C-alpha positions as CSV (number, residue, x, y, z in Angstrom):
1,M,152.7,159.9,124.1
2,M,153.3,158.8,127.7
3,L,151.0,159.0,130.7
4,R,151.5,162.1,132.8
5,F,152.6,161.2,136.3
6,T,151.9,163.1,139.5
7,F,152.7,162.2,143.1
8,R,150.5,162.8,146.0
9,A,152.4,162.7,149.3
10,L,150.8,160.7,152.0
11,A,149.1,162.8,154.6
12,A,151.1,163.4,157.7
13,T,148.2,163.4,160.2
14,S,147.2,160.2,161.9
15,L,143.6,160.7,160.8
16,L,144.5,160.9,157.2
17,A,146.9,158.0,157.6
18,L,144.0,155.9,158.9
19,T,141.7,156.7,155.9
20,A,144.4,156.7,153.2
21,P,144.4,153.8,150.8
22,A,147.1,151.1,150.9
23,L,150.6,152.2,149.9
24,A,151.2,152.5,146.2
25,D,147.6,152.4,145.0
26,T,147.6,153.9,141.5
27,L,144.8,155.6,139.7
28,V,144.9,155.6,135.9
29,D,142.4,158.3,135.1
30,N,141.0,160.2,132.0
31,V,140.9,157.1,129.8
32,D,138.3,156.0,127.3
33,G,138.2,152.4,128.7
34,V,136.4,149.3,127.4
35,T,136.4,145.8,128.7
36,I,134.3,142.7,129.0
37,D,132.8,142.7,132.5
38,G,132.1,139.9,134.9
39,D,128.7,139.2,133.2
40,G,130.3,139.0,129.8
41,D,128.9,142.4,128.7
42,V,130.8,145.4,127.5
43,L,131.7,147.8,130.2
44,R,132.9,151.4,129.5
45,F,134.9,153.2,132.1
46,T,137.0,156.3,132.5
47,G,139.4,155.2,135.3
48,I,140.8,152.3,137.2
49,V,142.8,151.8,140.4
50,F,145.3,149.0,140.9
51,D,147.2,148.1,144.0
52,D,150.8,147.2,144.7
53,D,150.2,143.6,143.6
54,G,149.2,144.8,140.2
55,K,145.5,143.9,140.6
56,V,142.6,146.1,139.7
57,T,140.7,147.2,142.9
58,Q,138.2,149.8,141.5
59,V,136.8,150.8,138.1
60,F,135.2,154.2,137.6
61,E,132.6,155.5,135.1
62,R,132.2,159.1,134.1
63,G,131.1,161.2,137.0
64,D,132.2,158.7,139.8
65,E,134.1,160.3,142.6
66,R,137.8,159.4,142.5
67,P,139.6,158.3,145.7
68,Q,142.7,159.8,147.1
69,V,145.6,157.6,146.0
70,D,149.4,157.7,146.1
71,Y,149.9,157.9,142.4
72,R,147.7,159.3,139.6
73,L,148.4,158.7,136.0
74,D,146.7,160.8,133.3
75,G,145.6,158.7,130.3
76,E,145.0,161.9,128.3
77,G,141.8,160.5,126.9
78,R,143.5,157.5,125.3
79,V,141.6,154.3,124.6
80,M,142.3,151.7,127.2
81,I,141.5,148.0,126.6
82,P,142.6,144.8,128.3
83,G,145.9,143.3,127.2
84,M,145.3,141.1,124.2
85,I,145.5,137.3,124.7
86,D,146.6,135.1,121.9
87,A,145.0,131.7,122.7
88,H,147.2,129.7,120.3
89,V,150.8,130.5,119.5
90,H,154.2,128.7,119.4
91,V,156.4,131.0,121.4
92,G,159.7,129.3,120.9
93,Q,159.0,129.1,117.1
94,I,158.3,132.8,117.0
95,G,161.7,133.4,118.5
96,F,163.6,130.9,116.4
97,A,161.9,132.3,113.3
98,A,163.4,135.6,114.1
99,M,166.8,133.9,114.3
100,T,166.6,132.0,111.1
101,L,165.4,132.5,107.5
102,D,161.9,133.9,107.1
103,L,160.3,133.3,103.7
104,S,156.8,134.4,104.7
105,D,157.1,137.6,102.7
106,T,158.1,135.9,99.4
107,N,155.6,135.9,96.6
108,S,157.3,133.6,94.1
109,L,159.7,130.7,93.9
110,D,162.3,132.8,92.3
111,E,162.0,135.4,95.0
112,A,162.4,132.7,97.7
113,L,165.4,131.2,96.0
114,Q,167.1,134.7,95.8
115,K,166.4,135.2,99.5
116,I,167.8,131.8,100.4
117,A,170.9,132.4,98.4
118,Q,171.5,135.8,100.1
119,F,170.9,134.3,103.6
120,S,173.4,131.6,102.8
121,T,176.0,134.2,101.7
122,D,175.3,136.4,104.7
123,N,175.7,133.4,107.2
124,P,178.7,131.4,106.1
125,G,179.3,129.9,109.5
126,R,176.0,128.2,109.9
127,P,176.3,124.4,109.5
128,W,172.6,124.2,108.4
129,I,170.4,126.7,106.6
130,L,167.1,126.6,108.6
131,G,164.0,128.6,108.1
132,R,160.3,128.6,107.5
133,G,157.4,130.5,105.9
134,W,157.3,129.3,102.3
135,N,153.9,128.8,100.7
136,Q,153.6,127.3,97.2
137,E,149.9,128.4,97.1
138,K,150.9,132.0,97.7
139,W,153.5,131.7,95.0
140,G,150.9,130.4,92.5
141,L,153.3,127.5,91.8
142,G,150.7,124.8,91.4
143,R,153.1,122.2,93.0
144,F,155.6,121.8,95.7
145,P,159.2,123.2,95.2
146,T,162.0,120.7,94.7
147,A,165.4,119.8,96.1
148,A,166.8,120.3,92.6
149,E,165.7,124.0,92.7
150,L,167.2,124.4,96.2
151,D,170.5,122.8,95.1
152,K,171.0,125.5,92.5
153,V,171.3,128.2,95.2
154,V,172.7,126.2,98.2
155,S,174.7,123.0,97.6
156,D,177.5,123.3,100.1
157,R,175.4,123.0,103.3
158,P,172.2,121.1,104.2
159,V,169.0,123.1,104.0
160,L,165.7,122.5,105.8
161,L,162.9,125.0,105.4
162,R,159.4,124.4,106.9
163,R,156.3,125.4,105.1
164,A,154.2,128.3,106.5
165,D,152.0,126.0,108.5
166,G,154.9,123.9,109.8
167,H,153.4,120.7,108.4
168,A,155.8,120.2,105.4
169,A,159.6,120.7,104.9
170,W,161.6,121.5,101.8
171,T,165.1,120.1,101.8
172,N,168.1,120.1,99.5
173,S,170.0,117.0,98.4
174,L,172.8,117.4,100.9
175,A,170.3,117.5,103.8
176,M,168.8,114.2,102.6
177,E,172.2,112.7,102.1
178,Q,173.4,113.6,105.6
179,A,170.2,112.2,107.1
180,G,170.7,109.0,105.2
181,V,167.3,109.4,103.4
182,T,167.6,107.5,100.1
183,A,165.2,106.7,97.2
184,G,164.0,103.6,99.1
185,A,162.9,105.5,102.2
186,K,159.5,104.8,103.6
187,A,157.3,107.4,105.2
188,P,156.5,106.7,108.9
189,A,152.9,106.5,110.1
190,G,151.3,110.0,109.9
191,G,153.8,111.1,107.3
192,R,154.2,111.4,103.6
193,I,157.3,111.6,101.3
194,I,156.5,113.5,98.1
195,R,158.0,111.8,95.0
196,D,158.0,112.7,91.3
197,E,156.4,110.6,88.6
198,A,159.4,108.3,88.4
199,G,159.4,107.7,92.2
200,N,162.4,109.9,93.0
201,L,162.6,112.0,96.1
202,T,161.6,115.6,95.5
203,G,162.9,117.0,98.8
204,I,159.4,117.5,100.3
205,F,158.5,115.7,103.5
206,V,155.0,116.1,105.1
207,D,154.1,115.9,108.8
208,S,155.8,113.0,110.7
209,A,158.1,112.3,107.7
210,I,159.8,115.7,108.4
211,G,161.7,113.9,111.2
212,L,163.5,111.7,108.7
213,V,165.6,114.7,107.9
214,G,164.9,116.9,110.9
215,Q,166.5,114.5,113.3
216,S,169.9,115.3,111.8
217,V,169.6,119.1,112.6
218,P,171.8,120.0,115.5
219,D,169.8,120.7,118.7
220,P,169.7,124.4,119.9
221,R,171.6,125.2,123.1
222,P,169.9,126.5,126.2
223,S,171.2,130.0,125.4
224,D,169.4,129.7,122.0
225,Y,166.1,129.0,123.7
226,D,166.7,132.0,126.1
227,R,167.4,134.2,123.1
228,A,164.3,132.9,121.2
229,L,162.1,133.6,124.2
230,A,163.4,137.2,124.6
231,L,162.8,137.9,120.9
232,A,159.3,136.4,121.0
233,Q,158.4,138.5,124.0
234,E,159.5,141.6,122.2
235,Q,157.3,140.8,119.2
236,L,154.3,139.8,121.3
237,I,154.4,142.8,123.6
238,A,154.9,145.2,120.6
239,N,151.7,143.9,119.2
240,G,149.8,144.4,122.4
241,I,149.8,140.7,123.5
242,T,150.2,140.3,127.2
243,A,149.2,136.6,127.5
244,V,149.4,133.5,125.3
245,G,148.4,129.9,125.1
246,D,151.7,128.2,124.1
247,M,150.9,125.0,122.2
248,A,153.1,121.9,122.0
249,M,155.7,123.4,124.4
250,S,159.0,121.4,124.7
251,V,160.9,120.7,127.9
252,H,163.6,123.2,126.7
253,E,161.0,125.9,126.3
254,W,159.6,125.2,129.8
255,H,163.1,125.6,131.3
256,A,163.6,128.8,129.3
257,Y,160.4,130.2,130.9
258,R,161.6,129.2,134.3
259,R,165.0,130.8,133.8
260,A,163.5,134.0,132.5
261,A,160.9,134.1,135.4
262,D,163.6,133.5,138.0
263,L,165.5,136.5,136.7
264,G,162.3,138.7,136.5
265,Q,162.4,138.6,132.7
266,L,159.2,136.8,131.9
267,R,157.1,139.8,130.9
268,I,154.1,138.0,129.4
269,R,151.7,135.4,130.9
270,V,151.8,131.9,129.6
271,M,149.2,129.1,129.6
272,A,151.3,126.2,128.5
273,Y,150.4,122.9,126.8
274,A,153.1,120.2,126.7
275,D,154.1,118.4,123.5
276,S,153.9,114.9,125.0
277,P,152.2,113.0,127.8
278,E,155.6,112.3,129.3
279,L,156.4,116.0,129.5
280,M,153.0,116.8,130.8
281,E,153.5,114.4,133.7
282,L,157.1,115.3,134.2
283,I,156.2,118.9,134.8
284,G,152.8,118.6,136.3
285,G,153.0,115.3,138.1
286,T,149.6,114.8,139.6
287,G,147.9,117.6,137.6
288,P,148.2,121.1,136.2
289,T,150.8,123.2,138.0
290,P,149.8,126.1,140.3
291,W,150.0,129.5,138.8
292,L,153.6,130.6,139.2
293,Y,155.4,133.9,139.3
294,D,152.3,136.0,140.1
295,D,150.1,134.4,137.5
296,R,152.9,134.4,134.8
297,L,153.2,130.7,134.1
298,R,151.1,127.6,134.4
299,L,151.1,124.2,132.7
300,N,147.5,123.5,131.8
301,G,147.8,120.2,130.0
302,I,148.7,118.7,126.6
303,K,148.6,119.5,122.9
304,L,147.7,116.6,120.6
305,Y,147.5,116.3,116.8
306,V,144.9,114.4,114.9
307,D,145.7,115.5,111.4
308,G,148.0,117.8,109.4
309,A,147.1,121.0,107.4
310,L,145.2,121.9,104.3
311,G,148.3,123.4,102.6
312,S,150.2,120.2,102.5
313,R,147.0,118.1,102.0
314,G,147.5,116.5,105.4
315,A,144.2,117.7,106.9
316,A,142.0,114.6,107.3
317,L,138.8,114.9,105.2
318,K,135.7,112.7,105.0
319,E,136.0,112.8,101.2
320,P,139.1,113.0,99.0
321,Y,140.7,116.3,98.1
322,A,139.0,118.0,95.2
323,D,142.4,118.9,93.7
324,E,144.1,115.5,94.5
325,P,141.5,112.8,94.5
326,G,144.1,110.2,95.5
327,T,144.3,111.4,99.1
328,S,142.0,112.3,101.9
329,G,144.8,113.5,104.2
330,L,146.8,112.0,107.1
331,A,145.7,110.7,110.4
332,L,148.5,111.6,112.8
333,T,146.8,110.0,115.8
334,M,144.5,107.0,115.4
335,P,141.1,107.0,117.1
336,A,142.0,104.5,119.9
337,Q,145.3,106.3,120.6
338,L,143.6,109.7,120.7
339,R,141.1,108.4,123.3
340,N,143.9,106.8,125.4
341,L,145.9,110.0,125.4
342,M,142.9,112.2,126.3
343,S,141.9,109.8,129.0
344,R,145.4,109.8,130.4
345,A,145.3,113.6,130.7
346,A,141.8,113.7,132.0
347,M,142.5,111.2,134.8
348,S,144.8,113.8,136.4
349,N,142.6,116.8,135.4
350,F,145.0,118.0,132.7
351,Q,143.3,119.9,129.9
352,T,143.6,118.6,126.4
353,A,143.9,120.9,123.3
354,V,143.6,118.8,120.1
355,H,144.7,120.0,116.7
356,A,142.0,119.2,114.2
357,I,141.6,120.9,110.8
358,G,139.8,118.6,108.4
359,D,136.1,117.5,108.8
360,A,137.1,113.9,109.5
361,A,139.5,115.0,112.2
362,N,137.0,117.3,113.8
363,A,134.4,114.6,113.8
364,D,136.8,112.1,115.5
365,V,137.7,114.6,118.2
366,L,134.0,115.4,118.8
367,S,133.2,111.7,119.1
368,A,136.1,111.2,121.5
369,I,134.9,114.1,123.7
370,E,131.4,112.7,123.8
371,E,132.7,109.3,124.8
372,L,135.1,110.6,127.5
373,S,132.5,113.0,128.9
374,E,130.6,110.1,130.3
375,T,133.5,109.2,132.5
376,Y,135.2,112.5,133.0
377,T,132.6,114.9,134.2
378,G,132.9,118.5,135.5
379,D,134.5,121.5,133.9
380,R,136.9,120.0,131.4
381,R,137.0,122.8,128.8
382,W,138.0,120.4,126.0
383,R,139.7,122.4,123.3
384,I,139.7,121.9,119.6
385,E,142.5,123.8,118.0
386,H,141.7,125.3,114.6
387,A,138.4,123.6,113.8
388,Q,138.8,124.9,110.3
389,I,136.7,122.5,108.3
390,V,133.7,121.1,110.1
391,D,130.9,119.0,108.6
392,P,127.7,121.2,109.0
393,A,126.1,118.1,110.6
394,D,128.8,118.1,113.3
395,I,128.6,121.8,114.2
396,P,125.8,121.4,116.8
397,R,128.2,119.0,118.6
398,L,130.6,121.9,119.2
399,G,128.0,123.4,121.6
400,Q,128.1,120.4,123.9
401,H,130.3,119.2,126.8
402,G,131.9,122.7,127.3
403,I,133.9,122.5,124.1
404,I,136.0,125.5,123.2
405,A,136.8,126.1,119.5
406,S,140.2,127.8,119.6
407,V,140.3,129.4,116.1
408,Q,142.6,131.7,114.3
409,P,140.8,134.3,112.1
410,L,143.8,135.1,110.0
411,H,143.9,131.5,108.8
412,Q,140.6,132.1,107.0
413,T,141.9,135.1,105.1
414,S,145.2,133.4,104.2
415,D,143.6,130.0,103.3
416,R,140.5,131.2,101.5
417,T,141.5,130.4,97.9
418,M,143.4,127.3,98.9
419,A,140.4,126.0,100.8
420,E,138.3,126.5,97.7
421,A,140.7,124.5,95.6
422,R,141.2,121.8,98.2
423,L,137.5,121.2,99.0
424,G,135.7,122.4,95.8
425,P,132.7,124.8,95.9
426,D,130.2,122.3,97.4
427,R,132.0,121.5,100.6
428,L,132.6,125.0,102.1
429,D,129.5,125.4,104.2
430,G,131.4,124.3,107.3
431,A,134.6,126.2,106.6
432,Y,135.8,128.4,109.5
433,P,132.3,128.4,111.0
434,W,132.7,130.9,113.8
435,R,129.2,132.4,114.1
436,S,127.7,128.9,113.7
437,V,129.8,127.7,116.7
438,V,128.4,130.5,118.9
439,A,124.8,129.8,117.6
440,A,125.2,126.2,118.6
441,G,126.1,127.2,122.1
442,G,129.9,126.7,121.7
443,R,132.6,129.1,122.9
444,L,135.3,130.7,120.8
445,A,138.9,131.7,121.8
446,F,140.9,133.7,119.2
447,G,144.6,133.4,118.4
448,S,147.0,133.6,115.6
449,D,149.0,130.3,115.5
450,A,152.1,132.5,115.2
451,P,154.6,132.2,113.6
452,V,152.2,130.5,111.0
453,E,150.4,133.8,110.9
454,P,151.6,137.2,112.3
455,A,151.0,137.6,116.0
456,D,148.7,140.6,115.3
457,P,145.5,140.5,117.3
458,F,144.1,143.6,115.6
459,A,144.5,142.1,112.2
460,G,142.8,139.0,113.6
461,F,140.0,141.1,115.2
462,A,139.4,142.8,111.8
463,A,139.2,139.4,110.0
464,A,136.8,138.0,112.6
465,I,134.3,140.8,112.1
466,S,134.6,141.1,108.3
467,R,135.9,137.8,106.8
468,T,138.1,140.0,104.5
469,D,141.9,140.3,104.2
470,A,144.1,143.3,104.5
471,D,143.1,144.4,101.0
472,G,139.4,144.2,101.8
473,Q,139.0,141.0,99.7
474,P,136.6,139.5,98.9
475,F,134.2,142.4,98.8
476,G,131.5,141.8,101.4
477,G,133.5,139.0,103.1
478,W,134.0,135.3,102.4
479,F,130.9,133.6,103.7
480,P,130.0,136.7,105.7
481,Q,127.3,134.9,107.6
482,E,130.1,133.5,109.7
483,T,131.4,136.8,111.0
484,V,131.2,137.6,114.7
485,S,130.3,140.9,116.3
486,R,132.9,143.4,117.6
487,E,132.0,142.5,121.1
488,Q,132.5,138.8,120.5
489,A,135.9,139.6,118.8
490,L,137.0,141.6,121.9
491,A,135.9,138.7,124.2
492,G,137.7,136.2,121.9
493,F,141.0,138.0,122.3
494,T,140.6,138.8,126.0
495,S,138.1,137.2,128.5
496,D,137.2,134.2,126.4
497,A,140.8,133.4,125.6
498,A,141.6,133.6,129.3
499,F,138.6,131.3,130.1
500,A,140.0,128.8,127.5
501,G,143.1,128.5,129.6
502,F,141.5,128.4,133.1
503,A,142.7,132.0,133.7
504,E,139.4,133.7,134.3
505,G,139.4,135.7,137.5
506,R,143.1,136.2,137.1
507,F,143.5,138.2,133.9
508,G,141.7,139.0,130.7
509,R,139.3,141.7,132.0
510,L,139.8,145.1,133.6
511,I,137.6,144.4,136.6
512,P,138.3,144.3,140.4
513,G,140.3,141.3,141.4
514,E,142.0,140.7,138.0
515,R,145.5,141.7,137.0
516,A,146.0,145.2,135.6
517,D,147.1,144.1,132.2
518,F,146.1,146.8,129.7
519,L,146.9,148.7,126.6
520,L,146.6,152.3,125.6
521,V,145.8,152.4,121.9
522,D,144.9,155.1,119.4
523,R,141.4,154.0,118.5
524,D,138.4,152.1,119.8
525,P,138.1,148.7,118.1
526,L,134.3,148.6,118.9
527,L,133.8,151.8,117.0
528,S,136.2,151.4,114.1
529,S,136.0,149.9,110.6
530,P,138.0,146.7,109.9
531,D,140.5,148.6,107.9
532,D,141.0,151.1,110.7
533,I,141.3,148.3,113.3
534,R,144.2,146.8,111.3
535,Q,146.0,150.2,111.6
536,T,145.7,150.3,115.4
537,K,148.8,151.7,117.1
538,V,149.8,150.3,120.5
539,I,151.0,153.2,122.5
540,E,151.7,151.6,125.9
541,V,151.5,148.1,127.3
542,W,151.1,147.3,131.0
543,V,151.3,143.9,132.7
544,G,150.4,143.6,136.3
545,G,150.5,147.3,136.8
546,V,154.0,147.6,135.3
547,K,154.7,149.4,132.0
548,V,156.5,147.1,129.7
549,L,156.2,149.2,126.5
550,G,156.0,152.9,126.0
551,E,158.0,155.9,126.8
């Protein structure tokens, strides 16, 4: 259902002209509005006014007198909330995932192989079969899939398929052959080649070893990046997401943003983090860029990686994996290198966002922040991305030095049984410790890590307040003492996510001075059960006072 539109002609008399509001002020009235206010509290309202620049100028509660405006839109009692902000996504990968093979919905190896074979048949002109989303844990396989199994369905073209978390790749024999990867290949630092008991290649490459085969994949064209961005924006907006933190952005993706914005086609807001210090400095030069295109695009800083992921046993742990005692994970960035890179960014006031999943990785990042904070003072907003497994002894450190834990609630529901297997029952106290971070004085920002998880903020909201999955499992929630309140979940996906990207005062709240980015939805997330929140329907999406979704 769309907002009803009425037009009020400007008064003809000079007196009324003098007292009339600025041209094109718009009142959206008769809404059941909810936002986080300037003090961090929940504000309920029934109407807002935004100006021709797409900024909120007034917010009205029930009974407040409404001004005379040029345009009045009737919200018909719909729930209005700020546009959702996903603090951690990979925009380009969302788009490319839509253009390649998606295995995220497969529930067994056989189902995946059937889907791969069908995709190959349906796309005979593609020189490589590329895709992502497989998860051997979800399949109940108990091991990684192999090149031999892949060869049975595709042997005429090379195949490279990334795991759901992006930290492992499954290849066929032809892909390894074309890349020149032989049985004698050695894994680079921060990588791992999975072999069978006889030492033969299995076709699985972990973290930096993926590049041994990946370097042979043809590079996408600029038009491919443009198409990927367009597809990603469609998906994000459809889910009510109006702003994102884009992690490990490439130079090609930056140029795609600029091309889209120059043509008026950048519909979301992007807080970008470069994939290398060289790109960070190439784009930003002496520091973060200004906000460009009416607060649509800004380079904030850099994304770094300290370890891999739990699923591929690349997350760096203090003790060996319970289900593979021969490994404690992979260090993708050594301690001295991490400190050098963070210092290089901080010297020019770039923000650092550091991927850390295992407890050893999180401890190292915390130590680096403590050391660097002695030199680089002020409002740094050091970010730790994921912070999935934290030693309970280290949790109080997350409340110091303005650290932001940028977490993804859906990871907890997807990874629960895997985390239990990887860590064992005695090492789970610091797993996905959201409420503990807040209690320690830390700050949360919520996201999805899409395309690793669906870019669905309402599913993430439900997981954050319940610690249960879409089926309501486990009953009562997994370590329910780590849930957050509904108000904290709303802040995590709006105002706190904006704060995490230095965007507070620009967008993230429906208060005077900030952008009129809002949704009309069919239910109030602060008054709904987790299951109901997951069913939320996004009716309309507005960015900067312009409707980008809805009839």
